[in-house]
C-alpha positions in Angstrom: 31.0 -7.4 -2.1 28.3 -9.3 -0.1 27.8 -8.9 3.6 29.0 -12.4 4.2 32.1 -11.9 2.0 33.0 -8.7 3.8 32.9 -10.4 7.1 34.9 -13.4 5.9 37.6 -11.0 4.7 38.4 -10.1 8.3 39.1 -13.8 9.3 42.7 -15.1 9.3 43.5 -17.2 6.3 44.6 -20.2 8.4 41.1 -20.3 9.8 39.3 -19.9 6.5 41.4 -22.8 5.1 39.8 -25.2 7.5 36.9 -26.9 5.8 35.2 -27.5 9.2 35.5 -23.8 9.9 33.9 -22.8 6.6 31.1 -25.3 7.2 30.2 -23.7 10.5 31.1 -20.0 9.7 27.5 -19.1 9.0 26.6 -19.8 12.6 29.8 -18.3 14.1 29.3 -15.0 12.2 26.0 -14.3 13.9 27.6 -14.8 17.3 29.6 -11.7 16.4 26.3 -9.8 16.9 27.3 -9.6 20.6 30.1 -7.2 19.6 28.2 -5.2 17.0 27.1 -1.6 17.7 23.4 -1.4 18.2 22.0 1.2 15.7 18.7 2.6 17.0 16.2 3.8 14.4 13.1 5.7 15.5 10.1 5.1 13.3 7.5 7.7 14.3 4.7 6.4 12.2 1.0 5.8 13.1 -0.8 5.7 9.7 -1.1 1.9 9.8 -3.6 2.1 12.6 -6.3 4.6 13.7 -5.2 5.8 17.2 -3.2 8.9 17.8 0.0 8.7 19.7 1.9 5.6 18.6 4.2 7.7 16.5 5.4 9.3 19.7 6.8 5.9 21.0 10.4 6.3 19.8 10.9 9.7 21.5 9.0 8.7 24.6 11.2 5.7 25.1 14.4 7.8 24.5 13.2 10.3 27.1 12.5 7.3 29.5 16.2 6.3 29.1 16.2 3.3 26.8 19.6 4.2 25.2 21.3 4.5 28.6 19.6 1.4 29.9 20.9 -0.7 26.9 24.4 0.7 27.4 24.4 0.2 31.1 22.4 -3.0 31.6 23.3 -4.9 28.4 26.8 -3.6 28.1 26.4 -2.6 24.5 27.7 0.2 22.3 24.8 2.1 21.0 24.5 4.7 18.2 21.2 6.5 18.1 20.5 7.4 14.5 17.4 9.5 15.4 14.0 9.2 13.7 13.4 8.5 10.1 11.9 11.4 8.3 8.6 9.6 7.4 5.4 11.2 6.2 3.0 10.5 9.1 0.0 12.3 7.6 -3.2 10.5 6.6 -4.2 11.1 3.0 -7.6 9.4 3.1 -6.5 7.2 0.2 -8.1 3.7 0.0 -7.6 0.7 -2.2 -10.8 -1.3 -1.5 -10.8 -1.5 2.3 -7.0 -0.9 2.7 -6.3 2.5 4.2 -3.4 4.8 3.1 -1.3 2.1 1.3 0.9 4.6 -0.6 1.8 6.4 2.6 2.7 3.1 4.3 4.7 1.9 1.3 6.8 5.1 1.1 7.6 5.0 4.8 8.4 1.2 4.7 10.8 1.7 1.8 12.7 4.4 3.8 13.1 1.9 6.6 14.1 -1.0 4.4 16.9 1.2 2.9 18.1 2.3 6.3 18.2 -1.2 7.7 20.2 -2.4 4.7 22.7 0.4 5.1 23.2 -0.5 8.8 23.7 -4.2 8.1 26.2 -3.5 5.3 28.1 -1.4 7.8 28.1 -4.4 10.2 25.7 -2.8 12.7 22.7 -4.4 14.5 19.5 -2.5 13.7 17.0 -1.9 16.5 13.9 -0.2 15.2 11.5 1.4 17.7 8.0 2.1 16.4 5.6 3.2 15.6 2.9 0.8 14.5 3.5 -2.7 13.3 3.2 -1.9 9.6 6.9 -1.1 10.1 7.6 -4.8 9.8 7.3 -4.5 6.0 10.4 -2.3 5.9 12.3 -3.9 8.7 12.0 -7.5 7.5 12.4 -6.6 3.9 15.6 -4.7 4.7 17.0 -7.6 6.7 16.1 -10.2 4.1 17.6 -8.0 1.3 21.0 -7.7 3.2 21.2 -11.2 4.7 20.8 -14.5 3.0 18.5 -17.2 4.5 16.8 -15.0 7.1 14.3 -16.5 9.6 11.8 -14.6 11.7 10.2 -14.9 15.1 6.9 -12.9 15.2 6.1 -12.2 18.9 2.6 -10.8 19.0 -1.0 -11.1 20.2 -2.1 -10.8 16.6 -1.0 -12.6 13.4 -0.9 -9.5 11.2 -1.4 -11.5 8.1 -4.7 -10.1 7.0 -5.2 -9.2 3.3 -7.5 -6.7 1.6 -9.9 -9.6 1.3 -9.9 -10.8 4.9 -9.4 -7.5 6.9 -12.5 -6.0 8.5 -10.8 -2.7 9.4 -8.4 -2.0 6.5 -5.7 -1.0 9.0 -2.3 -1.9 7.6 -0.7 -2.7 10.9 -2.7 -5.9 10.7 -1.4 -6.7 7.2 2.4 -6.5 7.0 3.0 -10.2 6.3 0.8 -10.0 3.2 3.6 -8.0 1.6 6.4 -10.2 2.8 5.1 -13.8 2.2 5.8 -15.4 -1.1 2.7 -17.6 -0.7 0.5 -14.5 -0.5 2.0 -12.6 -3.4 -1.3 -12.7 -5.4 -3.1 -11.0 -2.5 -0.9 -7.9 -2.2 -2.3 -4.4 -2.5 -0.7 -2.4 -5.4 1.9 0.2 -4.6 4.5 -2.1 -2.9 6.3 -3.2 -6.1 9.7 -2.3 -4.6 9.2 -4.9 -1.8 9.5 -8.2 -3.5 8.2 -11.1 -1.2 11.1 -12.3 0.7 10.1 -15.0 3.2 8.1 -18.2 3.1 6.1 -20.2 5.7 9.2 -22.2 6.6 11.0 -19.0 7.5 8.7 -17.7 10.2 7.2 -18.7 13.5 4.6 -17.1 15.7 4.8 -16.9 19.5 2.1 -15.5 21.7 -1.0 -15.4 19.5 -4.4 -15.1 21.3 -6.5 -12.8 19.1 -6.4 -14.1 15.5 -9.0 -13.3 12.9 -10.7 -16.2 11.1 -9.3 -15.2 7.8 -5.8 -15.0 9.2 -6.1 -18.4 10.8 -7.2 -19.8 7.4 -4.1 -18.3 5.7 -1.8 -19.6 8.5 -3.2 -23.2 8.2 -3.2 -23.1 4.4 0.4 -22.1 4.0 1.7 -23.8 7.1 3.2 -21.2 9.4 4.3 -22.6 12.8 2.1 -21.0 15.4 2.3 -21.1 19.2 -0.7 -19.5 21.0 -1.0 -18.5 24.6 -2.8 -21.7 25.2 0.2 -23.6 23.9 2.5 -21.6 26.2 0.3 -22.4 29.2 0.4 -26.1 28.3 4.0 -26.6 27.4 5.9 -23.7 29.0 7.8 -20.9 27.3 11.1 -22.8 27.2 9.7 -25.7 25.2 7.7 -23.3 23.0 10.8 -21.3 22.0 12.8 -24.5 21.3 10.0 -25.9 19.1 9.8 -22.6 17.1 13.5 -22.5 16.6 13.6 -26.2 15.7 11.0 -25.4 13.0 12.6 -22.4 11.3 16.2 -22.9 12.3 16.9 -26.5 13.1 20.6 -26.4 12.6 20.9 -23.0 14.5 22.8 -21.6 11.5 20.4 -19.1 10.1 20.4 -15.3 10.9 17.4 -14.6 13.2 15.2 -11.4 13.1 12.7 -10.7 15.8 9.6 -8.5 15.6 8.1 -7.9 19.0 4.7 -6.2 19.5 4.4 -4.9 23.1 0.7 -6.0 23.1 1.9 -9.6 23.4 2.1 -8.8 27.1 -0.9 -8.9 29.4 -2.4 -5.4 29.9 -1.2 -5.6 33.5 2.3 -5.4 32.1 1.9 -3.1 29.1 -1.4 -1.2 29.3 -0.4 1.7 27.0 -0.9 0.1 23.6 -3.7 0.2 21.1 -5.0 -3.3 20.8 -4.8 -5.0 24.2 -6.1 -8.4 25.0 -6.1 -10.0 28.5 -4.3 -13.3 29.0 -0.9 -12.3 27.6 2.7 -12.7 28.6 3.8 -12.1 32.1 7.0 -10.1 32.4 8.8 -13.2 33.5 7.7 -15.1 30.4 8.7 -12.3 28.1 12.1 -11.9 29.7 12.7 -15.7 29.6 11.9 -15.7 25.9 14.1 -12.6 25.2 17.0 -14.1 27.1 16.8 -17.4 25.3 16.8 -15.5 21.9 19.9 -13.6 22.9 21.6 -16.8 24.1 21.4 -18.3 20.6 23.9 -15.7 19.3 21.9 -15.6 16.0 20.0 -12.3 16.5 20.8 -9.9 13.7 18.2 -7.2 14.4 14.8 -6.6 15.9 12.0 -4.1 16.3 9.8 -3.2 19.2 6.4 -1.7 18.2 3.0 -0.3 19.3 4.0 1.6 22.5 1.5 4.5 22.7 2.3 7.1 25.3 -1.1 8.8 24.8 -3.0 5.8 26.1 -3.7 5.4 29.8 -2.4 7.2 32.9 1.2 8.4 33.5 1.7 5.2 35.6 0.3 3.1 32.7 2.7 4.7 30.2 5.7 4.3 32.5 4.9 0.7 33.2 4.6 0.0 29.4 7.9 1.7 28.6 9.6 -0.1 31.5 8.4 -3.4 30.1 9.6 -2.4 26.6 13.1 -1.5 28.0 13.3 -4.8 29.9 12.7 -6.6 26.6 15.2 -4.7 24.6 17.9 -5.1 27.3 17.3 -8.8 27.4 17.4 -9.3 23.7 20.7 -7.5 23.7 22.3 -9.6 26.4 21.2 -8.6 29.8 20.3 -11.6 32.0 18.7 -11.9 35.5 21.7 -13.8 36.8 23.6 -11.4 39.1 23.4 -8.6 36.5 25.9 -10.2 34.1 25.6 -10.1 30.4 25.2 -13.1 28.1 28.6 -14.7 27.5 30.4 -13.2 24.5 
């Protein structure tokens, strides 16, 4: 039984018999995400990038109180599933310039399987990283369980390098290579389990400001919608979000997944992350975007990545974790209007 079929089974027959209801059910079913239990997955993985500490992000955020904040401030039921038992050791393996692809692949498959199990149980996966290579597993898992998935990639970086274009070989800058059908011929071996699952029409970037030349070439060639910080400055966040959604989800009837890299924020808002670049989101811009995403009722899961509690002072780490918590609360329904939740 498919996920859609299992959800339809719970709807009264008199409603399903309505042709109009059936036509719009795909949109309505995602609005049920407001009632779903949030299933938190910790992904303590850092092999996709060179800095020590990002694997500590999930437990640091738990200790900071993220679970209680979601329960209290977003009014959501939360089940903490603990950390995935991933191998976080560097093997020194390389395929060309690409570092530790087998280790990244094995961890990504564990995450994909976990996400699929949660979705088939009608939960909402929230994956806390960990480095951004986790998007291989999180997006693959969502696309495998849900038909017609679309993705918002909220990040300073495009993370669409290949073994040909990367100058570092770090896999946290390559996850889209393994997900995009248009880049299938550029994949590093070892990810045969992860069939490409999205196309350029399924994904939009928001927040880019540090894109490698090779990445920009791929983005233009295959036609991914891209909104840079310059675009946000010119048009405003509200218009940028609507344009992105109009591109990948014009009828507002596709399930929406969000992958959010904390480094999209300006370092003044999130200093404890590995690849900072000045000129990023203010907290207000980030919260506006997260609130608008929640308001669609289409969100089926998301991840929050690259918080590194070993970078910066204690105050830096706490500010970064506070920013991350604000984002997660807002994506799950908290608004800044008199401490009420999104209507559900």
